[in-house]
C-alpha positions as CSV (number, residue, x, y, z in Angstrom):
1,M,-16.2,-20.8,-15.8
2,R,-12.6,-19.8,-16.5
3,H,-12.3,-16.5,-18.3
4,T,-9.3,-15.9,-20.7
5,R,-10.2,-12.7,-22.3
6,M,-7.2,-10.4,-22.3
7,I,-9.3,-7.3,-22.5
8,S,-10.5,-8.3,-19.0
9,L,-7.0,-8.3,-17.7
10,L,-6.2,-5.0,-19.3
11,L,-9.3,-3.3,-18.0
12,A,-8.5,-4.8,-14.5
13,A,-5.0,-3.4,-14.6
14,S,-6.2,-0.1,-14.2
15,L,-8.0,-1.0,-11.0
16,A,-5.3,-3.1,-9.7
17,V,-3.4,-0.6,-7.6
18,S,-5.6,2.0,-5.6
19,A,-4.6,5.5,-5.6
20,F,-6.0,8.7,-4.4
21,P,-7.0,11.4,-7.0
22,V,-4.9,14.2,-7.5
23,A,-7.9,16.7,-7.4
24,P,-11.6,15.9,-6.9
25,A,-14.0,15.9,-9.7
26,V,-17.1,18.1,-9.3
27,V,-20.2,15.6,-9.8
28,S,-23.7,16.8,-9.3
29,V,-25.8,15.1,-6.7
30,E,-28.2,13.9,-9.3
31,A,-25.4,12.5,-11.4
32,A,-23.6,10.7,-8.3
33,D,-27.3,9.2,-7.3
34,S,-28.0,7.6,-10.7
35,F,-24.6,6.2,-11.0
36,T,-24.3,2.3,-10.6
37,A,-21.6,0.0,-10.8
38,N,-20.7,-3.6,-10.1
39,Y,-17.9,-3.2,-7.8
40,G,-18.0,-7.0,-6.9
41,E,-17.0,-7.7,-10.6
42,A,-14.3,-5.0,-10.5
43,L,-12.8,-6.7,-7.5
44,Q,-13.1,-10.1,-8.9
45,K,-11.2,-9.0,-12.2
46,S,-8.6,-7.0,-10.2
47,L,-7.7,-10.3,-8.3
48,Y,-7.7,-12.2,-11.3
49,F,-5.1,-9.8,-12.8
50,Y,-2.6,-10.4,-10.0
51,E,-3.2,-14.2,-10.5
52,A,-1.9,-13.7,-14.2
53,Q,1.2,-12.1,-12.7
54,Q,2.1,-15.0,-10.5
55,A,5.8,-16.1,-10.7
56,G,7.2,-19.4,-9.8
57,P,5.5,-22.6,-9.4
58,L,1.7,-21.7,-9.5
59,P,-0.5,-22.6,-6.6
60,D,-3.5,-25.1,-7.2
61,W,-6.0,-22.3,-6.8
62,N,-4.6,-20.2,-9.6
63,R,-7.5,-19.6,-12.0
64,V,-5.6,-18.4,-15.2
65,E,-5.7,-21.5,-17.5
66,W,-3.1,-20.0,-20.1
67,R,-0.5,-19.6,-17.5
68,G,2.1,-22.3,-16.2
69,D,5.1,-22.4,-13.9
70,S,7.9,-20.3,-14.9
71,T,11.3,-18.9,-13.6
72,M,12.0,-22.1,-11.6
73,E,15.5,-21.4,-10.8
74,D,15.0,-17.9,-9.3
75,Y,16.9,-17.5,-6.0
76,I,13.4,-16.4,-4.4
77,K,10.5,-18.0,-6.0
78,G,7.0,-16.9,-6.0
79,G,5.9,-13.0,-6.0
80,W,4.4,-11.1,-9.1
81,Y,6.1,-10.2,-12.4
82,D,5.8,-6.2,-13.1
83,A,4.3,-4.5,-15.9
84,G,4.4,-7.0,-19.0
85,D,7.9,-7.8,-18.2
86,H,9.3,-10.9,-16.1
87,V,11.4,-8.9,-13.3
88,K,10.1,-8.9,-9.6
89,F,10.7,-5.3,-8.6
90,N,10.0,-5.3,-5.0
91,L,9.1,-1.5,-4.6
92,P,6.1,-1.4,-6.8
93,M,5.3,-4.9,-5.7
94,A,5.5,-4.2,-2.0
95,Y,3.3,-1.0,-2.5
96,S,0.7,-3.1,-4.3
97,A,0.8,-5.5,-1.5
98,S,0.3,-2.8,1.1
99,M,-2.7,-1.5,-0.7
100,L,-4.1,-5.0,-0.9
101,A,-3.6,-5.5,2.6
102,W,-5.2,-2.1,3.5
103,G,-8.1,-2.9,1.5
104,M,-8.7,-6.2,3.5
105,Y,-8.1,-4.2,6.8
106,A,-10.6,-1.6,6.1
107,Y,-13.3,-3.4,4.0
108,G,-13.1,-7.0,4.8
109,D,-16.8,-7.3,5.4
110,G,-17.5,-6.0,2.2
111,I,-14.9,-8.4,0.4
112,A,-16.6,-11.3,2.0
113,A,-20.2,-10.2,1.2
114,V,-19.3,-10.3,-2.6
115,G,-17.9,-13.6,-2.2
116,E,-14.3,-12.8,-3.0
117,E,-12.6,-13.3,0.5
118,E,-11.1,-16.4,-0.3
119,N,-9.5,-15.2,-3.5
120,Y,-8.4,-11.9,-1.8
121,L,-6.7,-14.0,1.1
122,H,-5.0,-16.5,-1.6
123,E,-3.3,-13.4,-3.5
124,L,-2.4,-11.4,-0.4
125,T,-0.8,-14.3,1.4
126,W,1.0,-15.3,-1.9
127,V,2.8,-11.8,-2.2
128,L,3.4,-11.6,1.5
129,D,5.2,-14.9,1.6
130,Y,7.4,-13.8,-1.2
131,L,8.3,-10.5,0.7
132,A,8.9,-12.3,3.9
133,A,11.1,-14.8,2.1
134,C,13.4,-11.9,0.6
135,D,14.3,-11.2,4.1
136,Q,17.9,-12.5,4.4
137,G,18.5,-11.7,8.1
138,D,21.2,-8.9,7.6
139,T,20.2,-7.9,4.2
140,V,17.1,-8.0,1.9
141,V,16.6,-9.2,-1.7
142,Y,14.7,-6.4,-3.4
143,Q,14.9,-7.5,-7.2
144,V,14.8,-10.7,-9.0
145,G,15.6,-10.7,-12.7
146,N,17.8,-8.1,-14.5
147,G,15.6,-5.5,-16.2
148,T,17.8,-4.6,-18.8
149,K,18.3,-8.3,-20.1
150,D,14.7,-9.1,-19.6
151,H,13.7,-6.2,-21.7
152,S,15.6,-7.6,-24.8
153,W,12.9,-10.1,-25.4
154,W,9.1,-10.0,-25.0
155,G,7.3,-13.4,-25.0
156,P,5.6,-15.7,-22.7
157,V,7.5,-16.1,-19.5
158,E,7.1,-19.8,-19.7
159,L,9.4,-19.8,-22.7
160,L,11.9,-17.2,-21.1
161,E,14.6,-19.6,-21.3
162,Y,14.3,-20.1,-25.1
163,G,14.0,-16.3,-25.5
164,M,17.0,-15.6,-23.4
165,E,18.8,-18.1,-25.7
166,D,17.6,-16.6,-28.8
167,Q,19.0,-13.2,-27.7
168,G,22.3,-14.6,-26.8
169,I,21.8,-13.7,-23.1
170,D,23.1,-16.1,-20.4
171,L,19.8,-17.1,-18.3
172,E,21.6,-17.1,-14.9
173,E,22.6,-13.5,-15.5
174,A,19.1,-12.7,-16.6
175,R,17.7,-14.1,-13.6
176,S,20.2,-12.5,-11.3
177,Y,19.0,-10.9,-8.0
178,I,19.9,-7.9,-6.2
179,T,20.4,-7.6,-2.4
180,G,22.3,-5.0,-0.4
181,R,21.7,-2.1,2.2
182,N,21.1,1.6,1.8
183,A,17.7,0.8,0.2
184,S,15.5,2.4,2.6
185,A,12.4,3.2,0.4
186,V,12.2,-0.4,-0.8
187,Y,12.9,-1.8,2.7
188,G,10.4,0.4,4.3
189,E,7.6,-0.4,1.7
190,M,8.4,-4.1,2.2
191,A,8.0,-3.4,6.1
192,A,4.7,-1.6,5.7
193,A,3.3,-4.2,3.4
194,L,4.0,-7.1,5.9
195,A,2.9,-5.2,8.9
196,A,-0.4,-4.1,7.2
197,G,-0.8,-7.9,6.4
198,Y,-0.4,-8.8,10.0
199,C,-3.1,-6.2,10.7
200,A,-5.5,-7.2,7.8
201,L,-5.3,-10.9,8.3
202,D,-6.4,-11.1,12.0
203,G,-8.6,-14.1,12.5
204,K,-8.2,-15.0,8.8
205,V,-4.8,-17.0,9.0
206,S,-3.0,-18.8,11.7
207,E,-1.2,-16.9,14.2
208,S,2.0,-18.2,13.4
209,V,1.7,-17.0,9.9
210,R,0.8,-13.5,11.1
211,E,3.6,-13.4,13.6
212,G,6.1,-14.5,10.9
213,Y,4.9,-11.5,8.8
214,L,5.2,-9.1,11.7
215,S,8.8,-10.5,12.7
216,H,10.0,-9.8,9.1
217,A,8.4,-6.4,9.1
218,K,10.1,-5.5,12.3
219,A,13.5,-6.6,11.0
220,I,13.2,-5.0,7.6
221,F,12.0,-1.7,9.0
222,A,15.1,-1.7,11.6
223,M,17.4,-1.8,8.8
224,A,15.7,0.7,6.6
225,D,15.7,3.1,9.6
226,E,19.2,2.4,10.4
227,D,20.4,3.1,6.8
228,R,18.3,6.1,6.1
229,S,19.7,6.2,2.6
230,D,18.7,5.0,-1.0
231,D,22.2,5.3,-2.4
232,G,22.6,1.5,-2.7
233,Y,19.2,1.0,-4.4
234,N,19.5,4.0,-6.7
235,D,22.9,2.7,-7.8
236,S,21.6,-0.7,-8.7
237,N,19.7,-2.0,-12.0
238,A,16.4,-1.1,-10.3
239,S,17.0,2.5,-10.4
240,N,16.6,2.2,-14.2
241,F,13.0,1.3,-13.9
242,Y,11.9,2.3,-10.5
243,R,14.2,5.0,-9.1
244,S,13.3,6.1,-5.7
245,S,12.8,9.9,-5.4
246,H,12.8,9.8,-1.5
247,F,12.5,7.4,1.5
248,Y,11.1,9.3,4.4
249,D,7.6,8.9,3.3
250,E,8.1,4.9,3.1
251,L,9.6,4.9,6.6
252,F,6.7,7.1,7.8
253,Y,4.1,4.9,6.3
254,A,5.9,1.8,7.6
255,A,6.2,3.3,11.1
256,N,2.6,3.9,11.5
257,W,1.6,0.5,10.3
258,L,3.9,-1.2,12.8
259,Y,2.4,1.0,15.4
260,L,-1.2,-0.3,14.5
261,A,0.3,-3.8,14.4
262,T,2.1,-3.7,17.9
263,G,0.8,-0.6,19.7
264,E,4.6,0.2,20.7
265,Q,4.9,3.9,21.2
266,S,8.5,3.8,19.8
267,Y,7.0,3.3,16.2
268,L,4.6,6.2,16.7
269,D,7.7,8.3,18.2
270,L,9.7,7.4,14.9
271,A,6.7,8.4,12.7
272,T,6.7,11.8,14.2
273,S,10.2,12.2,13.8
274,Y,10.0,11.6,10.2
275,I,7.7,14.3,9.6
276,P,10.0,17.5,9.1
277,N,11.4,15.3,6.2
278,L,8.3,14.7,4.3
279,G,7.2,16.4,1.2
280,K,6.0,20.1,1.4
281,E,3.8,22.2,-1.0
282,L,5.9,24.1,-3.4
283,G,7.4,27.2,-1.9
284,T,5.7,26.6,1.5
285,S,6.3,24.9,4.7
286,E,2.9,23.2,4.7
287,L,3.0,19.3,4.1
288,K,2.3,18.1,0.8
289,Y,-1.4,17.2,-0.1
290,S,-1.6,18.0,-3.9
291,W,0.0,14.7,-5.0
292,C,-1.3,11.0,-5.2
293,M,-0.7,8.0,-3.4
294,C,1.6,5.8,-5.7
295,W,4.7,3.4,-5.6
296,D,7.2,6.2,-5.3
297,D,5.3,8.4,-2.9
298,V,3.1,7.0,0.0
299,Q,3.1,10.0,2.2
300,Q,-0.5,10.7,1.8
301,G,-1.5,7.2,2.8
302,G,1.0,7.7,6.0
303,M,-1.1,11.0,6.7
304,V,-4.3,9.0,6.7
305,L,-3.0,6.3,9.1
306,D,-1.1,8.9,11.4
307,G,-3.9,11.3,11.7
308,H,-6.3,8.4,12.8
309,V,-3.7,6.9,15.3
310,L,-3.5,10.4,16.7
311,L,-7.3,11.2,17.0
312,A,-8.1,7.9,18.3
313,A,-5.4,8.1,20.8
314,E,-6.5,11.6,22.1
315,A,-10.2,10.7,22.2
316,A,-9.1,7.4,24.0
317,A,-7.3,9.8,26.6
318,H,-10.2,12.2,27.4
319,Q,-13.1,9.8,26.7
320,H,-15.3,12.6,25.1
321,I,-16.8,12.9,21.9
322,L,-14.6,14.3,19.3
323,H,-15.6,15.8,16.0
324,L,-13.6,17.1,13.4
325,A,-15.1,18.8,10.2
326,V,-12.2,19.6,8.0
327,V,-13.1,19.2,4.3
328,I,-16.1,20.9,2.4
329,V,-17.1,21.4,-1.0
330,H,-18.0,25.0,-1.5
331,P,-19.8,26.1,-4.5
332,Q,-18.5,29.7,-4.5
333,H,-14.9,28.3,-4.9
334,G,-15.6,26.3,-8.1
335,G,-16.2,23.0,-6.2
336,A,-12.5,23.2,-4.9
337,L,-11.7,21.8,-1.5
338,V,-11.4,24.4,1.0
339,H,-10.6,24.2,4.9
340,G,-13.5,25.1,7.0
341,G,-15.4,24.2,10.1
342,V,-12.1,23.2,11.7
343,G,-12.7,23.1,15.4
344,A,-12.6,20.2,18.0
345,L,-12.7,20.0,21.7
346,V,-11.5,17.1,23.7
347,G,-12.2,17.4,27.5
348,G,-12.6,21.1,27.0
349,Q,-8.9,21.5,25.5
350,Q,-8.4,22.2,21.9
351,L,-6.4,19.3,20.2
352,H,-2.8,19.9,19.5
353,A,-2.3,21.9,16.4
354,A,0.0,19.2,15.0
355,V,-2.9,16.8,15.1
356,F,-5.2,19.2,13.3
357,Q,-2.3,19.8,10.7
358,R,-1.8,16.0,10.1
359,Q,-5.5,14.9,10.2
360,R,-6.3,18.0,7.8
361,H,-4.0,16.7,5.2
362,A,-5.3,13.1,5.8
363,A,-8.9,14.3,5.4
364,L,-8.1,16.0,2.1
365,R,-7.0,12.8,0.6
366,L,-9.4,10.5,2.7
367,Q,-12.4,12.1,0.8
368,K,-15.4,11.2,3.0
369,G,-14.0,7.9,4.3
370,V,-12.2,6.4,1.3
371,L,-9.6,4.0,2.7
372,R,-10.7,4.8,6.3
373,P,-8.8,2.2,8.4
374,R,-11.2,0.4,11.0
375,G,-8.5,-0.9,13.2
376,V,-7.5,2.4,14.9
377,K,-10.5,2.6,17.3
378,M,-10.1,2.0,20.8
379,P,-11.9,-0.3,22.9
380,G,-15.6,1.1,23.3
381,Q,-15.2,3.8,20.6
382,H,-16.4,3.9,17.0
383,I,-14.8,5.9,14.1
384,F,-17.5,7.3,11.9
385,G,-17.8,9.3,8.7
386,A,-20.6,11.7,8.5
387,A,-22.6,12.3,5.4
388,D,-21.2,15.8,5.1
389,G,-17.5,14.3,4.9
390,A,-16.8,15.1,8.4
391,L,-14.6,12.6,10.5
392,G,-15.0,11.9,14.1
393,I,-14.5,9.4,16.9
394,A,-17.3,8.6,19.5
395,P,-16.8,6.7,22.7
């Protein structure tokens, strides 16, 4: 049965993009034990929300009965519309795509168990196909539609042509696209999404499709890293709606996904080189951990990936049990997160301080295994999250 209630979509919007909390809520054990929720239904409605945002010629599997084909003259068809308007902004779109890919990568078994794997794969490949098509070789299309013109009229996108005519706006101008260099944040986010998709879709789509995503990820990332600038992007129409605050976090995020996808040391080296340019806690030299994962800041997600990559590599090199207890909730500190029990030995040698520092920040955001990537484990090893929130890797 096809559901058309708008309230379902509005509720699902709050679930559509995963993000880490800025600060943990203190919940009693009794309350946590008694809490129940139908996460399968939440996932179902979130995916339905994405289907409602589909642009261009709709696929046969689209279940939203009140939607139809739209913006059929766009330079790049497909993708998702944004926040109730009809513009395709690649920075938030690619962020959402990367989080969808990470969800499949980390929790594919759970998605399949609740019967949503087919719908999930449909939506993930839909957006990745669009992002791949935006790669023009020596440049990238990073926005389709003029936000200023589009926001002059609010109505169903299937009637956009009539709406623009009613406002006296040329449709070709309203559906213009933006391309160009010096847009490292959006390029980096697109590369991250495509590389994450390559990792997530292993065994779920054809190898030619996966390799296509990875090829575009590499090419787009190379341009982002070469430019290391957002001047072009922030001087475009995109900046009026999704201005980029920084780009090293996107490069860091993308480099870690590309390392996971390829195993090439050069990507891990690049990720390490970006760290001095990442955000710091105000007034300190400590890497920032008191902010959330969002379309404009993916540092925390990059830290989670980077920490696990390094720990897995260390454990693989020494073939000894590694255990790292980094986050505890101490009742004498009002339930706040404190750092304690940090101690790890690998082959009788203490892990390098940088690994501790980076995994420490990752674990602050990880919160007992949330978004723990599974693919970083090495042959013969298992990554686990203990009941007390400790993280570790065992051979």
